[in-house]
N, CA, C and O of each residue as an XYZ file, in Angstrom:
368
protein
N     149.854    -98.788    -87.962
C     150.381    -99.648    -87.824
C     151.800    -99.692    -86.888
O     152.014   -100.230    -85.801
N     152.503    -99.050    -87.604
C     154.062    -99.221    -87.307
C     154.145    -97.936    -85.593
O     154.767    -98.061    -84.538
N     153.365    -97.030    -86.008
C     153.140    -96.157    -84.309
C     152.718    -97.302    -83.748
O     153.586    -98.114    -84.069
N     151.654    -98.033    -82.903
C     150.871    -98.669    -82.440
C     151.646   -100.134    -82.291
O     151.304   -101.009    -81.495
N     152.475   -100.199    -82.984
C     153.416   -101.665    -82.569
C     154.220   -101.335    -82.043
O     154.703   -102.254    -81.382
N     154.914   -100.078    -81.887
C     155.841    -99.791    -80.646
C     155.570   -100.342    -79.354
O     156.307   -100.884    -78.530
N     154.683   -100.154    -79.360
C     153.869    -99.975    -77.490
C     153.932   -101.647    -77.020
O     153.812   -101.889    -75.819
N     154.113   -102.733    -77.946
C     153.975   -104.115    -78.108
C     155.095   -105.008    -78.248
O     155.965   -104.756    -79.081
N     155.185   -106.462    -77.199
C     156.072   -107.245    -77.799
C     155.294   -108.085    -78.306
O     154.384   -108.601    -77.655
N     155.566   -108.385    -79.710
C     155.113   -109.401    -80.510
C     155.366   -110.510    -80.073
O     156.439   -110.650    -79.486
N     154.580   -111.504    -80.198
C     154.936   -113.199    -79.443
C     153.801   -113.755    -80.550
O     152.701   -113.236    -80.739
N     154.531   -115.364    -81.485
C     153.494   -116.052    -81.915
C     153.286   -117.335    -81.034
O     154.009   -117.568    -80.066
N     152.407   -118.036    -81.368
C     152.708   -119.311    -80.977
C     151.465   -120.131    -82.081
O     150.770   -119.608    -82.952
N     151.534   -121.640    -81.620
C     150.322   -122.212    -82.280
C     149.419   -122.593    -81.862
O     149.470   -123.071    -80.728
N     148.513   -122.568    -82.385
C     147.544   -121.978    -81.462
C     146.531   -123.696    -80.372
O     146.092   -123.896    -79.239
N     146.644   -124.391    -81.561
C     145.951   -125.583    -81.014
C     146.836   -126.365    -79.848
O     146.283   -127.214    -79.149
N     148.119   -126.065    -79.687
C     148.881   -126.282    -78.535
C     148.372   -125.883    -77.192
O     148.085   -126.501    -76.167
N     148.358   -124.100    -77.715
C     147.740   -123.007    -76.304
C     146.578   -123.384    -75.800
O     146.375   -123.199    -74.600
N     145.634   -123.960    -76.584
C     144.042   -124.289    -76.427
C     144.151   -125.372    -75.680
O     143.530   -125.577    -74.637
N     145.207   -126.333    -76.368
C     144.706   -128.038    -75.472
C     145.496   -127.980    -74.645
O     144.986   -128.401    -73.607
N     146.784   -127.603    -74.456
C     147.551   -127.614    -73.628
C     147.446   -127.883    -71.897
O     146.292   -127.883    -71.469
N     148.213   -128.040    -71.189
C     147.844   -128.065    -69.794
C     148.924   -127.458    -68.866
O     148.811   -127.481    -67.641
N     150.259   -126.767    -69.693
C     151.161   -126.751    -68.805
C     150.747   -124.842    -68.619
O     149.889   -124.315    -69.327
N     151.361   -124.248    -67.804
C     151.315   -122.932    -67.257
C     151.241   -121.997    -68.730
O     150.079   -121.710    -69.019
N     151.941   -121.647    -69.385
C     151.548   -120.906    -70.760
C     150.315   -121.599    -71.433
O     149.582   -120.852    -72.082
N     150.019   -122.803    -71.371
C     148.818   -122.591    -71.941
C     147.671   -122.516    -71.489
O     146.641   -122.378    -72.150
N     147.846   -122.667    -69.497
C     146.309   -122.529    -68.689
C     146.534   -120.647    -68.595
O     145.699   -120.007    -67.955
N     147.564   -120.007    -69.200
C     147.380   -118.430    -69.247
C     146.694   -117.944    -70.502
O     145.992   -116.941    -70.629
N     147.094   -119.020    -71.577
C     146.239   -118.778    -72.742
C     144.615   -118.797    -72.828
O     143.788   -117.997    -73.266
N     144.530   -120.183    -72.157
C     143.269   -120.161    -72.364
C     142.382   -119.225    -71.226
O     141.258   -119.008    -71.680
N     142.552   -118.717    -70.100
C     141.835   -117.894    -69.405
C     141.894   -116.925    -70.034
O     140.728   -116.631    -70.300
N     142.854   -115.894    -70.648
C     142.648   -115.108    -71.470
C     141.349   -115.069    -72.587
O     140.321   -114.401    -72.696
N     141.978   -116.139    -73.322
C     140.783   -116.478    -74.588
C     139.830   -116.637    -74.134
O     139.013   -116.115    -74.892
N     139.292   -117.096    -73.233
C     137.803   -116.882    -72.765
C     137.174   -116.055    -72.464
O     135.957   -116.121    -72.293
N     138.060   -114.821    -72.298
C     137.857   -113.591    -71.914
C     137.497   -112.776    -73.207
O     136.845   -111.732    -73.233
N     138.048   -113.456    -74.291
C     138.338   -112.515    -75.956
C     137.385   -112.436    -76.961
O     136.291   -112.145    -76.478
N     137.362   -112.560    -78.003
C     136.575   -112.668    -79.262
C     135.870   -113.359    -79.372
O     134.728   -113.123    -79.767
N     136.384   -114.635    -79.007
C     135.709   -115.753    -79.029
C     135.069   -116.475    -77.653
O     134.730   -117.652    -77.779
N     134.890   -115.837    -76.357
C     134.286   -116.112    -75.258
C     133.196   -117.067    -75.086
O     133.017   -117.868    -74.168
N     132.504   -116.842    -76.126
C     131.074   -117.728    -76.027
C     130.851   -118.645    -77.292
O     129.797   -119.248    -77.495
N     131.917   -118.688    -78.096
C     131.493   -119.490    -79.081
C     131.986   -120.797    -79.561
O     131.558   -121.560    -80.427
N     133.431   -120.872    -78.430
C     134.119   -122.151    -78.314
C     134.753   -122.277    -79.578
O     134.695   -121.273    -80.288
N     135.578   -123.659    -80.206
C     136.368   -123.595    -81.327
C     137.812   -123.268    -81.139
O     138.505   -123.415    -80.133
N     138.188   -122.697    -82.557
C     139.718   -122.196    -82.511
C     139.633   -120.993    -81.579
O     138.540   -120.434    -81.494
N     140.671   -120.528    -80.866
C     140.778   -119.314    -80.482
C     141.974   -118.739    -80.956
O     142.756   -118.228    -80.154
N     142.286   -118.771    -82.560
C     143.393   -117.926    -82.919
C     142.751   -116.244    -82.964
O     141.657   -115.699    -82.820
N     144.069   -115.872    -83.236
C     143.807   -114.359    -83.101
C     144.802   -113.862    -82.559
O     145.846   -114.396    -82.184
N     144.268   -112.219    -82.497
C     145.780   -111.251    -81.896
C     144.684   -110.556    -80.240
O     143.585   -110.033    -80.055
N     145.898   -111.009    -79.388
C     145.328   -110.465    -78.263
C     146.659   -109.581    -77.655
O     147.868   -109.644    -77.875
N     145.887   -108.803    -76.859
C     146.387   -107.659    -76.130
C     146.272   -108.173    -74.888
O     145.152   -108.352    -74.410
N     147.477   -108.501    -74.153
C     147.692   -109.053    -72.745
C     148.493   -107.816    -72.044
O     148.945   -106.871    -72.690
N     148.554   -107.894    -71.264
C     149.179   -107.494    -69.876
C     150.217   -108.285    -69.485
O     150.068   -109.501    -69.609
N     151.155   -107.895    -69.076
C     151.994   -108.890    -68.346
C     151.283   -110.083    -66.857
O     151.605   -111.172    -66.383
N     150.705   -109.528    -66.720
C     149.776   -110.197    -65.539
C     148.593   -110.835    -65.713
O     147.851   -111.354    -64.879
N     148.444   -110.678    -67.622
C     147.487   -111.629    -68.352
C     146.072   -111.055    -67.876
O     145.113   -111.790    -67.641
N     146.048   -109.881    -67.777
C     144.688   -109.011    -67.920
C     144.782   -109.251    -69.404
O     145.792   -109.461    -70.075
N     143.138   -109.156    -69.895
C     143.016   -108.916    -71.630
C     142.718   -107.573    -72.108
O     141.648   -107.104    -71.720
N     143.446   -106.855    -72.872
C     143.208   -105.633    -73.030
C     142.169   -105.177    -74.015
O     141.357   -104.252    -73.989
N     142.564   -106.515    -75.263
C     141.528   -106.182    -76.450
C     142.172   -107.499    -77.206
O     143.236   -108.093    -77.028
N     140.905   -107.739    -78.275
C     141.098   -109.115    -79.038
C     140.767   -109.070    -80.294
O     139.743   -108.391    -80.367
N     141.049   -109.385    -81.192
C     140.484   -109.378    -82.592
C     141.094   -110.732    -83.259
O     142.242   -111.105    -83.019
N     140.035   -111.556    -84.283
C     140.763   -112.407    -85.459
C     140.564   -112.028    -86.794
O     139.700   -112.518    -87.520
N     141.509   -110.995    -87.178
C     141.338   -110.542    -88.233
C     142.999   -110.375    -88.778
O     144.048   -110.375    -88.132
N     142.750   -110.244    -90.155
C     144.017   -109.945    -91.206
C     143.973   -108.044    -91.585
O     144.794   -107.202    -91.948
N     142.823   -108.065    -91.314
C     142.983   -106.690    -92.209
C     143.372   -105.127    -91.191
O     143.223   -104.761    -90.025
N     143.902   -104.605    -92.396
C     144.778   -103.519    -91.096
C     143.844   -102.632    -90.419
O     144.218   -102.321    -89.288
N     142.904   -102.214    -90.736
C     141.691   -101.225    -89.942
C     141.453   -101.605    -88.930
O     141.652   -100.888    -87.949
N     140.939   -102.873    -88.813
C     140.431   -103.737    -87.518
C     141.538   -103.962    -86.375
O     141.353   -103.812    -85.168
N     142.717   -104.350    -87.004
C     143.616   -104.710    -85.822
C     144.122   -103.430    -85.583
O     144.291   -103.354    -84.366
N     144.481   -102.286    -86.176
C     144.603   -101.031    -85.946
C     143.975   -100.601    -84.657
O     144.567   -100.031    -83.741
N     142.590   -100.969    -84.690
C     141.656   -100.217    -83.939
C     141.873   -101.343    -82.657
O     141.713   -100.967    -81.496
N     142.159   -102.405    -82.901
C     142.164   -103.324    -81.549
C     143.907   -102.781    -80.869
O     143.968   -102.555    -79.661
N     144.879   -102.657    -81.518
C     145.715   -102.031    -80.688
C     145.729   -100.575    -79.912
O     146.223   -100.174    -78.858
N     145.168   -100.157    -80.658
C     144.821    -98.794    -80.285
C     143.681    -99.085    -78.733
O     143.860    -98.470    -77.681
N     143.042    -99.681    -78.847
C     142.022   -100.387    -78.154
C     142.363   -101.034    -76.734
O     141.655   -100.979    -75.728
N     143.583   -101.648    -76.869
C     144.316   -102.328    -76.424
C     145.618   -101.195    -75.356
O     145.937   -101.392    -74.183
N     146.073   -100.161    -76.206
C     146.702    -99.499    -75.594
C     146.161    -98.451    -74.742
O     146.694    -98.014    -73.722
N     145.222    -98.142    -75.173
C     144.326    -97.082    -74.214
C     143.890    -98.002    -72.604
O     143.864    -97.462    -71.497
N     143.555    -99.625    -72.916
C     142.915    -99.820    -71.679
C     144.742   -100.342    -70.981
O     144.730   -100.655    -69.790
N     145.866   -100.396    -71.562
C     146.967   -100.370    -70.574
C     147.020    -99.199    -70.111
O     147.547    -99.200    -68.999
N     146.665    -98.046    -70.513
C     147.042    -96.671    -69.914
C     145.736    -96.079    -68.966
O     145.637    -94.918    -68.569
N     144.822    -97.121    -68.728
C     143.566    -96.873    -67.499
C     143.935    -98.087    -67.167
O     142.839    -98.515    -66.807
N     145.006    -99.369    -66.950
C     145.363   -100.221    -66.138
C     146.068    -99.587    -65.202
O     147.009    -98.871    -65.542
N     145.588    -99.814    -63.344
C     146.466    -98.816    -62.520
C     147.862   -100.250    -62.356
O     147.770   -101.469    -62.497
N     149.087    -99.317    -61.996
C     150.341   -100.177    -62.119
C     149.966   -101.535    -61.321
O     150.126   -102.634    -61.850
N     149.684   -101.450    -60.599
C     149.286   -102.659    -59.258
C     148.756   -104.144    -60.635
O     149.286   -105.211    -60.944
N     147.870   -103.637    -60.962
C     147.427   -104.729    -62.259
C     147.779   -105.075    -63.234
O     147.190   -105.950    -63.868
N     149.342   -104.212    -63.822
C     149.855   -104.727    -64.768
C     150.767   -105.994    -64.714
O     150.751   -106.822    -65.624
N     151.498   -106.102    -63.700
C     152.418   -106.761    -63.549
C     151.863   -108.184    -62.440
O     151.019   -108.055    -61.554
N     152.512   -109.352    -62.749
C     152.110   -110.250    -61.505
C     152.785   -109.810    -60.602
O     153.584   -108.875    -60.656
N     152.360   -110.785    -59.273
C     152.938   -109.725    -58.195
C     154.236   -110.879    -57.961
O     155.003   -110.501    -57.075
N     154.569   -112.041    -58.511
C     155.807   -112.785    -58.263
C     156.799   -112.270    -59.461
O     157.946   -112.710    -59.544
């Protein structure tokens, strides 16, 4: 987990605000969360999301168990490495 965590910039926020707000930060979260592990289920969108600075979802999960979280971080890193440089950052 420590090895994988070095490749990420961790961030935390209150999910209710993110999934119900209307500001640009909330809109970005809602856009990403709709592609993640709760895509078709609705309800809370809490969890762990691996997201490129461009907003591209790399991997997601809602778990507190080390094994599944580590696999998700590994998947996110693999997806990041496959992502073309042009899709890693926003143009502005």
